[in-house]
Each structure stands twice: as C-alpha cells, then as structure tokens.
PADO-311727 format. One line per 3 residues: number of its first residue (from 1); their letters; for each residue y, z, x of N, C-alpha, C. Coordinates in nm, 2 decimals, m for minus. Layout:
N
NUM> A> Y,Z,X,Y,Z,X,Y,Z,X | ...
//
This chain:
201
1> SVA> m10.64,m10.51,m8.38,m10.72,m10.41,m8.31,m10.71,m10.27,m8.37 | m10.80,m10.18,m8.34,m10.79,m10.04,m8.39,m10.66,m9.98,m8.35 | m10.62,m9.99,m8.23,m10.49,m9.93,m8.18,m10.37,m9.98,m8.25
4> TTM> m10.37,m10.11,m8.28,m10.26,m10.17,m8.35,m10.25,m10.12,m8.49 | m10.36,m10.11,m8.56,m10.37,m10.05,m8.69,m10.32,m9.91,m8.70 | m10.36,m9.83,m8.60,m10.32,m9.69,m8.58,m10.17,m9.68,m8.57
7> NNL> m10.11,m9.77,m8.48,m9.97,m9.78,m8.46,m9.89,m9.81,m8.59 | m9.94,m9.91,m8.66,m9.88,m9.94,m8.79,m9.89,m9.83,m8.89 | m10.00,m9.77,m8.90,m10.02,m9.66,m8.99,m9.93,m9.54,m8.95
10> AAV> m9.92,m9.51,m8.82,m9.84,m9.41,m8.77,m9.69,m9.43,m8.81 | m9.65,m9.56,m8.80,m9.51,m9.59,m8.83,m9.48,m9.56,m8.98 | m9.58,m9.59,m9.07,m9.56,m9.56,m9.21,m9.55,m9.41,m9.23
13> YEA> m9.64,m9.33,m9.17,m9.63,m9.18,m9.18,m9.49,m9.13,m9.13 | m9.45,m9.19,m9.02,m9.32,m9.15,m8.96,m9.21,m9.18,m9.06 | m9.21,m9.30,m9.12,m9.11,m9.34,m9.21,m9.10,m9.24,m9.33
16> LGH> m9.22,m9.19,m9.37,m9.23,m9.10,m9.48,m9.20,m8.95,m9.45 | m9.18,m8.93,m9.32,m9.14,m8.80,m9.27,m9.26,m8.71,m9.24 | m9.38,m8.77,m9.23,m9.50,m8.70,m9.19,m9.52,m8.71,m9.04
19> HQK> m9.44,m8.63,m8.97,m9.43,m8.65,m8.83,m9.56,m8.61,m8.75 | m9.62,m8.50,m8.80,m9.74,m8.45,m8.74,m9.86,m8.56,m8.74 | m9.87,m8.62,m8.86,m9.97,m8.72,m8.88,m9.94,m8.84,m8.79
22> ALE> m9.81,m8.88,m8.78,m9.77,m8.99,m8.70,m9.80,m8.96,m8.55 | m9.78,m8.84,m8.51,m9.80,m8.80,m8.37,m9.95,m8.81,m8.34 | m10.04,m8.77,m8.43,m10.18,m8.77,m8.40,m10.23,m8.92,m8.39
25> LYE> m10.18,m9.01,m8.47,m10.22,m9.15,m8.47,m10.17,m9.22,m8.34 | m10.04,m9.19,m8.31,m9.98,m9.25,m8.19,m10.06,m9.20,m8.06 | m10.09,m9.08,m8.06,m10.17,m9.02,m7.95,m10.30,m9.09,m7.93
28> RSL> m10.37,m9.11,m8.05,m10.50,m9.17,m8.04,m10.49,m9.32,m8.00 | m10.39,m9.38,m8.05,m10.36,m9.52,m8.02,m10.34,m9.54,m7.87 | m10.26,m9.44,m7.81,m10.22,m9.44,m7.67,m10.35,m9.43,m7.59
31> HIL> m10.43,m9.34,m7.63,m10.56,m9.31,m7.56,m10.65,m9.44,m7.55 | m10.66,m9.51,m7.66,m10.74,m9.63,m7.67,m10.68,m9.74,m7.58 | m10.55,m9.76,m7.59,m10.48,m9.86,m7.52,m10.49,m9.84,m7.37
34> RNA> m10.47,m9.71,m7.32,m10.49,m9.68,m7.18,m10.63,m9.72,m7.13 | m10.73,m9.68,m7.21,m10.87,m9.71,m7.17,m10.90,m9.86,m7.17 | m10.85,m9.93,m7.27,m10.88,m10.07,m7.29,m10.80,m10.16,m7.20
37> LGP> m10.67,m10.13,m7.18,m10.58,m10.22,m7.11,m10.53,m10.17,m6.97 | m10.55,m10.04,m6.95,m10.50,m9.98,m6.83,m10.37,m9.91,m6.85 | m10.34,m9.81,m6.77,m10.22,m9.72,m6.79,m10.09,m9.79,m6.77
40> EHP> m10.08,m9.91,m6.71,m9.96,m9.97,m6.68,m9.93,m10.10,m6.77 | m10.00,m10.11,m6.88,m9.98,m10.22,m6.97,m9.86,m10.21,m7.06 | m9.79,m10.32,m7.08,m9.67,m10.31,m7.17,m9.70,m10.25,m7.31
43> SVA> m9.82,m10.27,m7.36,m9.85,m10.21,m7.49,m9.86,m10.06,m7.49 | m9.90,m10.01,m7.37,m9.90,m9.86,m7.35,m9.75,m9.81,m7.36 | m9.66,m9.89,m7.29,m9.52,m9.85,m7.29,m9.46,m9.85,m7.43
46> TTM> m9.50,m9.95,m7.51,m9.45,m9.96,m7.65,m9.49,m9.84,m7.73 | m9.62,m9.80,m7.72,m9.68,m9.69,m7.80,m9.61,m9.56,m7.75 | m9.59,m9.55,m7.62,m9.51,m9.43,m7.57,m9.37,m9.42,m7.63
49> NNL> m9.31,m9.53,m7.64,m9.18,m9.54,m7.71,m9.19,m9.48,m7.85 | m9.29,m9.53,m7.92,m9.31,m9.48,m8.06,m9.33,m9.34,m8.07 | m9.42,m9.29,m7.98,m9.45,m9.15,m7.97,m9.33,m9.06,m7.94
52> AAV> m9.25,m9.11,m7.84,m9.13,m9.04,m7.80,m9.03,m9.03,m7.92 | m9.02,m9.13,m8.00,m8.93,m9.13,m8.11,m8.96,m9.02,m8.21 | m9.09,m9.00,m8.23,m9.14,m8.89,m8.32,m9.10,m8.75,m8.26
55> YEA> m9.13,m8.74,m8.13,m9.09,m8.61,m8.07,m8.94,m8.59,m8.08 | m8.86,m8.70,m8.06,m8.72,m8.69,m8.07,m8.68,m8.64,m8.21 | m8.74,m8.70,m8.31,m8.71,m8.67,m8.45,m8.74,m8.52,m8.48
58> LGH> m8.84,m8.47,m8.41,m8.88,m8.33,m8.43,m8.79,m8.23,m8.34 | m8.70,m8.29,m8.26,m8.62,m8.21,m8.17,m8.68,m8.16,m8.04 | m8.80,m8.22,m8.01,m8.86,m8.19,m7.89,m8.81,m8.29,m7.78
61> YQK> m8.69,m8.26,m7.73,m8.62,m8.36,m7.65,m8.69,m8.37,m7.51 | m8.74,m8.26,m7.45,m8.80,m8.27,m7.32,m8.92,m8.36,m7.32 | m9.00,m8.35,m7.42,m9.12,m8.43,m7.44,m9.08,m8.58,m7.46
64> ALE> m8.98,m8.60,m7.54,m8.94,m8.73,m7.57,m8.88,m8.80,m7.44 | m8.81,m8.72,m7.36,m8.75,m8.77,m7.24,m8.86,m8.81,m7.14 | m8.96,m8.73,m7.13,m9.08,m8.76,m7.04,m9.15,m8.89,m7.08
67> LYE> m9.17,m8.91,m7.21,m9.24,m9.03,m7.26,m9.15,m9.15,m7.24 | m9.02,m9.14,m7.27,m8.93,m9.25,m7.26,m8.92,m9.29,m7.11 | m8.91,m9.19,m7.02,m8.90,m9.22,m6.88,m9.02,m9.29,m6.83
70> HSL> m9.14,m9.25,m6.87,m9.27,m9.31,m6.83,m9.28,m9.45,m6.89 | m9.23,m9.47,m7.01,m9.23,m9.60,m7.07,m9.14,m9.69,m7.00 | m9.03,m9.64,m6.96,m8.93,m9.73,m6.88,m8.99,m9.77,m6.75
73> HIS> m9.05,m9.68,m6.68,m9.12,m9.71,m6.55,m9.22,m9.82,m6.57 | m9.31,m9.81,m6.67,m9.41,m9.91,m6.70,m9.35,m10.05,m6.73 | m9.25,m10.05,m6.82,m9.18,m10.17,m6.86,m9.12,m10.24,m6.74
76> RNA> m9.05,m10.17,m6.66,m8.98,m10.23,m6.54,m9.08,m10.29,m6.45 | m9.19,m10.22,m6.43,m9.29,m10.28,m6.33,m9.37,m10.39,m6.39 | m9.40,m10.39,m6.52,m9.48,m10.49,m6.58,m9.40,m10.61,m6.63
79> LGP> m9.27,m10.59,m6.67,m9.19,m10.70,m6.73,m9.07,m10.74,m6.65 | m9.03,m10.66,m6.55,m8.91,m10.69,m6.47,m8.79,m10.60,m6.52 | m8.70,m10.58,m6.44,m8.59,m10.49,m6.47,m8.49,m10.54,m6.57
82> EHL> m8.49,m10.67,m6.60,m8.39,m10.73,m6.69,m8.45,m10.77,m6.83 | m8.57,m10.72,m6.85,m8.64,m10.75,m6.98,m8.58,m10.67,m7.10 | m8.58,m10.73,m7.21,m8.53,m10.67,m7.33,m8.60,m10.54,m7.37
85> SVA> m8.73,m10.53,m7.34,m8.80,m10.41,m7.37,m8.75,m10.29,m7.28 | m8.71,m10.33,m7.16,m8.65,m10.23,m7.07,m8.52,m10.18,m7.13 | m8.44,m10.27,m7.18,m8.31,m10.23,m7.25,m8.33,m10.14,m7.37
88> TTM> m8.43,m10.18,m7.45,m8.46,m10.10,m7.57,m8.50,m9.96,m7.53 | m8.58,m9.94,m7.43,m8.62,m9.81,m7.39,m8.50,m9.73,m7.33 | m8.42,m9.80,m7.26,m8.30,m9.74,m7.20,m8.21,m9.68,m7.32
91> NNL> m8.19,m9.77,m7.42,m8.11,m9.73,m7.53,m8.17,m9.60,m7.60 | m8.30,m9.60,m7.62,m8.37,m9.49,m7.68,m8.35,m9.36,m7.59 | m8.37,m9.38,m7.46,m8.36,m9.27,m7.37,m8.22,m9.21,m7.36
94> AAV> m8.12,m9.30,m7.37,m7.98,m9.26,m7.37,m7.95,m9.17,m7.49 | m8.01,m9.21,m7.61,m7.99,m9.13,m7.73,m8.04,m8.99,m7.72 | m8.15,m8.97,m7.65,m8.20,m8.83,m7.63,m8.12,m8.76,m7.53
97> YEA> m8.07,m8.82,m7.42,m7.98,m8.75,m7.33,m7.85,m8.71,m7.40 | m7.81,m8.80,m7.49,m7.68,m8.77,m7.57,m7.71,m8.65,m7.65 | m7.82,m8.65,m7.73,m7.85,m8.54,m7.81,m7.87,m8.41,m7.74
100> SGH> m7.91,m8.42,m7.61,m7.93,m8.30,m7.52,m7.80,m8.26,m7.45 | m7.69,m8.33,m7.47,m7.56,m8.30,m7.41,m7.54,m8.35,m7.27 | m7.63,m8.44,m7.23,m7.62,m8.50,m7.09,m7.54,m8.63,m7.11
103> YQK> m7.41,m8.63,m7.13,m7.34,m8.74,m7.17,m7.32,m8.85,m7.06 | m7.31,m8.80,m6.93,m7.29,m8.89,m6.82,m7.42,m8.98,m6.80 | m7.53,m8.91,m6.81,m7.66,m8.98,m6.80,m7.68,m9.08,m6.91
106> ALE> m7.64,m9.04,m7.03,m7.65,m9.13,m7.15,m7.56,m9.25,m7.13 | m7.44,m9.22,m7.09,m7.34,m9.33,m7.07,m7.40,m9.44,m6.97 | m7.45,m9.39,m6.86,m7.51,m9.48,m6.76,m7.62,m9.57,m6.82
109> LYE> m7.70,m9.51,m6.90,m7.82,m9.58,m6.96,m7.77,m9.68,m7.07 | m7.67,m9.64,m7.15,m7.62,m9.73,m7.25,m7.55,m9.85,m7.18 | m7.47,m9.82,m7.08,m7.40,m9.93,m7.01,m7.50,m10.03,m6.95
112> HAH> m7.61,m9.98,m6.89,m7.71,m10.07,m6.83,m7.78,m10.15,m6.94 | m7.82,m10.08,m7.05,m7.88,m10.15,m7.16,m7.79,m10.26,m7.21 | m7.66,m10.23,m7.22,m7.56,m10.33,m7.27,m7.56,m10.45,m7.18
115> HIV> m7.56,m10.43,m7.05,m7.56,m10.53,m6.95,m7.68,m10.63,m6.97 | m7.80,m10.57,m6.98,m7.92,m10.65,m7.00,m7.92,m10.73,m7.13 | m7.89,m10.66,m7.24,m7.89,m10.73,m7.37,m7.78,m10.84,m7.38
118> SRS> m7.67,m10.81,m7.32,m7.56,m10.91,m7.33,m7.60,m11.04,m7.25 | m7.66,m11.02,m7.13,m7.70,m11.13,m7.05,m7.82,m11.21,m7.11 | m7.91,m11.14,m7.18,m8.02,m11.20,m7.24,m7.99,m11.27,m7.38
121> LGY> m7.91,m11.21,m7.46,m7.89,m11.25,m7.60,m7.75,m11.31,m7.62 | m7.66,m11.29,m7.53,m7.52,m11.33,m7.55,m7.44,m11.21,m7.60 | m7.31,m11.22,m7.59,m7.22,m11.11,m7.62,m7.19,m11.10,m7.77
124> AHP> m7.24,m11.19,m7.85,m7.21,m11.18,m7.99,m7.34,m11.15,m8.08 | m7.44,m11.09,m8.01,m7.56,m11.06,m8.08,m7.55,m10.92,m8.14 | m7.62,m10.90,m8.26,m7.62,m10.77,m8.33,m7.67,m10.66,m8.24
127> DVA> m7.77,m10.69,m8.15,m7.82,m10.58,m8.07,m7.71,m10.53,m7.97 | m7.63,m10.63,m7.93,m7.52,m10.59,m7.84,m7.42,m10.50,m7.92 | m7.40,m10.53,m8.04,m7.31,m10.45,m8.13,m7.36,m10.31,m8.14
130> RIL> m7.49,m10.30,m8.16,m7.55,m10.16,m8.18,m7.53,m10.08,m8.05 | m7.55,m10.14,m7.94,m7.53,m10.06,m7.81,m7.38,m10.03,m7.79 | m7.29,m10.12,m7.83,m7.15,m10.10,m7.82,m7.11,m9.98,m7.91
133> NNL> m7.17,m9.97,m8.03,m7.15,m9.86,m8.12,m7.19,m9.73,m8.06 | m7.31,m9.73,m7.99,m7.36,m9.61,m7.92,m7.27,m9.57,m7.81 | m7.22,m9.67,m7.73,m7.13,m9.64,m7.62,m7.00,m9.58,m7.67
136> AGI> m6.95,m9.63,m7.78,m6.83,m9.57,m7.84,m6.85,m9.43,m7.87 | m6.96,m9.39,m7.92,m6.99,m9.25,m7.96,m6.98,m9.16,m7.83 | m7.04,m9.21,m7.72,m7.04,m9.13,m7.60,m6.89,m9.12,m7.55
139> YIK> m6.82,m9.23,m7.55,m6.68,m9.23,m7.50,m6.60,m9.13,m7.58 | m6.62,m9.11,m7.71,m6.55,m9.01,m7.78,m6.59,m8.87,m7.73 | m6.71,m8.85,m7.71,m6.76,m8.72,m7.66,m6.70,m8.68,m7.52
142> IGR> m6.67,m8.78,m7.44,m6.62,m8.74,m7.31,m6.47,m8.77,m7.30 | m6.41,m8.79,m7.42,m6.26,m8.79,m7.42,m6.20,m8.93,m7.39 | m6.28,m9.03,m7.38,m6.22,m9.17,m7.35,m6.20,m9.25,m7.48
145> TDE> m6.10,m9.20,m7.55,m6.08,m9.26,m7.69,m6.05,m9.40,m7.69 | m5.97,m9.45,m7.59,m5.93,m9.59,m7.59,m6.05,m9.68,m7.58 | m6.14,m9.64,m7.49,m6.26,m9.72,m7.46,m6.35,m9.72,m7.59
148> ART> m6.35,m9.60,m7.65,m6.43,m9.59,m7.78,m6.38,m9.69,m7.88 | m6.25,m9.69,m7.90,m6.19,m9.78,m8.00,m6.22,m9.92,m7.96 | m6.21,m9.96,m7.84,m6.23,m10.10,m7.80,m6.38,m10.14,m7.83
151> NYQ> m6.47,m10.05,m7.80,m6.61,m10.08,m7.83,m6.64,m10.09,m7.98 | m6.58,m10.00,m8.06,m6.60,m10.01,m8.20,m6.55,m10.14,m8.25 | m6.43,m10.18,m8.20,m6.37,m10.30,m8.25,m6.45,m10.43,m8.22
154> KAL> m6.51,m10.42,m8.10,m6.60,m10.53,m8.05,m6.72,m10.54,m8.14 | m6.78,m10.42,m8.16,m6.90,m10.41,m8.24,m6.88,m10.45,m8.39 | m6.76,m10.42,m8.44,m6.73,m10.45,m8.58,m6.71,m10.60,m8.59
157> TIM> m6.65,m10.66,m8.50,m6.63,m10.81,m8.50,m6.76,m10.88,m8.50 | m6.85,m10.84,m8.42,m6.99,m10.90,m8.41,m7.06,m10.88,m8.54 | m7.06,m10.76,m8.59,m7.14,m10.73,m8.72,m7.08,m10.81,m8.84
160> ETV> m6.95,m10.81,m8.85,m6.89,m10.88,m8.96,m6.91,m11.03,m8.95 | m6.91,m11.08,m8.83,m6.93,m11.23,m8.81,m7.08,m11.26,m8.84 | m7.17,m11.18,m8.80,m7.31,m11.21,m8.82,m7.36,m11.18,m8.96
163> FGK> m7.32,m11.06,m9.01,m7.38,m11.01,m9.14,m7.28,m11.01,m9.25 | m7.15,m11.02,m9.23,m7.05,m11.01,m9.33,m6.99,m10.87,m9.34 | m6.88,m10.86,m9.41,m6.81,m10.73,m9.42,m6.88,m10.63,m9.50
166> KNK> m6.97,m10.67,m9.60,m7.03,m10.57,m9.69,m7.17,m10.52,m9.64 | m7.21,m10.57,m9.52,m7.34,m10.53,m9.47,m7.33,m10.38,m9.43 | m7.45,m10.31,m9.43,m7.45,m10.17,m9.41,m7.41,m10.14,m9.26
169> YSK> m7.45,m10.23,m9.17,m7.41,m10.20,m9.03,m7.26,m10.22,m9.01 | m7.20,m10.32,m9.07,m7.06,m10.34,m9.06,m6.98,m10.22,m9.12 | m7.03,m10.17,m9.23,m6.97,m10.05,m9.29,m6.98,m9.93,m9.20
172> IVR> m7.09,m9.91,m9.14,m7.11,m9.79,m9.05,m7.01,m9.80,m8.93 | m7.00,m9.91,m8.87,m6.90,m9.93,m8.76,m6.76,m9.91,m8.81 | m6.73,m9.97,m8.92,m6.59,m9.97,m8.98,m6.55,m9.82,m9.01
175> ESL> m6.64,m9.75,m9.06,m6.62,m9.61,m9.10,m6.60,m9.52,m8.97 | m6.68,m9.55,m8.87,m6.67,m9.48,m8.74,m6.53,m9.51,m8.67 | m6.49,m9.63,m8.68,m6.36,m9.67,m8.63,m6.25,m9.61,m8.70
178> SDL> m6.26,m9.60,m8.84,m6.16,m9.54,m8.92,m6.15,m9.39,m8.89 | m6.26,m9.32,m8.88,m6.27,m9.18,m8.84,m6.19,m9.16,m8.71 | m6.22,m9.24,m8.61,m6.16,m9.23,m8.48,m6.00,m9.24,m8.49
181> EHK> m5.96,m9.34,m8.57,m5.82,m9.36,m8.59,m5.75,m9.24,m8.66 | m5.82,m9.19,m8.76,m5.76,m9.07,m8.83,m5.75,m8.95,m8.73 | m5.86,m8.93,m8.66,m5.86,m8.82,m8.56,m5.75,m8.84,m8.46
184> SNR> m5.73,m8.96,m8.41,m5.63,m8.99,m8.31,m5.49,m8.96,m8.36 | m5.47,m9.00,m8.49,m5.34,m8.98,m8.55,m5.31,m8.83,m8.57 | m5.41,m8.76,m8.61,m5.39,m8.61,m8.63,m5.36,m8.55,m8.49
187> QAE> m5.43,m8.59,m8.39,m5.40,m8.53,m8.26,m5.26,m8.57,m8.21 | m5.22,m8.69,m8.24,m5.08,m8.73,m8.20,m4.98,m8.65,m8.27 | m5.00,m8.63,m8.40,m4.91,m8.54,m8.48,m4.90,m8.40,m8.43
190> QGA> m5.02,m8.35,m8.39,m5.02,m8.21,m8.34,m4.95,m8.20,m8.20 | m4.97,m8.31,m8.12,m4.90,m8.31,m7.99,m4.75,m8.32,m8.01 | m4.70,m8.40,m8.11,m4.56,m8.41,m8.13,m4.50,m8.28,m8.18
193> SAD> m4.58,m8.21,m8.26,m4.54,m8.08,m8.31,m4.53,m7.98,m8.20 | m4.63,m7.98,m8.11,m4.63,m7.89,m8.00,m4.52,m7.92,m7.90 | m4.49,m8.05,m7.88,m4.37,m8.08,m7.80,m4.24,m8.03,m7.85
196> AKK> m4.23,m8.04,m7.99,m4.11,m8.00,m8.05,m4.09,m7.84,m8.03 | m4.20,m7.77,m8.04,m4.19,m7.63,m8.03,m4.15,m7.59,m7.88 | m4.20,m7.67,m7.79,m4.17,m7.64,m7.65,m4.02,m7.67,m7.63
199> MRR> m3.97,m7.77,m7.69,m3.83,m7.80,m7.67,m3.74,m7.69,m7.74 | m3.78,m7.63,m7.84,m3.70,m7.53,m7.91,m3.69,m7.41,m7.82 | m3.79,m7.38,m7.74,m3.79,m7.27,m7.65,m3.68,m7.29,m7.55
//
C-alpha cells in the first residue's frame, strides 16, 4: 500500500539522518492509515511508534511521549495487554522517560515490558536481554548497583549463549558490566580511604 511504502521510505530517511523528511512521510502515512483503517487500528499504533522515535531522536521528548502513550493505548485495546507490540512500545516509552530524567516511571515500564516479553518468548530470548540491559541502566541511575550488576550478568549470559561472545550486543553488555565493576571498585577504594581518614581523627 501507499502508507506501507511511505513508512519504508521514511525509515530509510531516518537511518540516513534526514529526520525532517522522515517526519513528513510518517505523518502522511499516519493520516492515510487513520482514514483507511480507523484511528484504533494496530497499524496506526505502529506508525505512531515510528513517528515518536524520530521526535525522540530530535530531542522533542514531550511529543515523543504523547505519541508513544497514544500508541500504547491503541495497542492494548486492539491486541490485549500482554501482546509483544505492547511491550515494544513500553520499552520505547521507558527510554524517553529515562532520557527526560523520570527514572521511576521508566523503571516501571521496563519492568512491565520485561514481564510481558519473558512470558511470551521465554527468559533466554535476546529481546529479554535487551530489556534487562535497559533495566540495568536505570538501576545504576537510581543507585541500585547490585540489581544493575545482576541484570547485566543475566543479559550477557543470554547474548553470549544466543549470539556468541564476539557479537556486538554481547560486547555492549560486557563493556557496560565492566564499566560498572570499575566504578564500584573506585567507589569502594574512596570509601575505604574516607573511613581511614575518619579513624585518624
């Protein structure tokens, strides 16, 4: 269909960094789909997701949030609350909340997405590992280091089992875990130093 072609073309422009052109095409596609299929169709939600991602890339977080929230509402009603498309939108929405500094809201959405994806695909699926990686990032930001470490370790085990140790996703998670360990070690050393100073007083 024309809308599908527009979506595909918009994705190419987005990948090339031509965000304004991608926005125009996604907007036109959204208009066509709403008229042809109705405002509550899953295809409308998918295009909203795509459009939101471009706004997110441009730093227009409020607009991205509005579109992701609307997409989530449509997906839940049309497909059910446990559908994978719902989890995908939750994951995307959580990333915007995280970027906006709303860590608690992001955490809730990542955890809910993890619950849906784990039940649907099993605990050893790469999509589960990606959400675990995202969860770990939030845990670091709110100071829950042990939970961050556990999530990175789980994600790394899944990625290495599915893709091997040299895969780019495995490397990303391994590096994140390594950074966390180095940071924790430095903090431990600083804490020991501070304790020593207190004792000398």
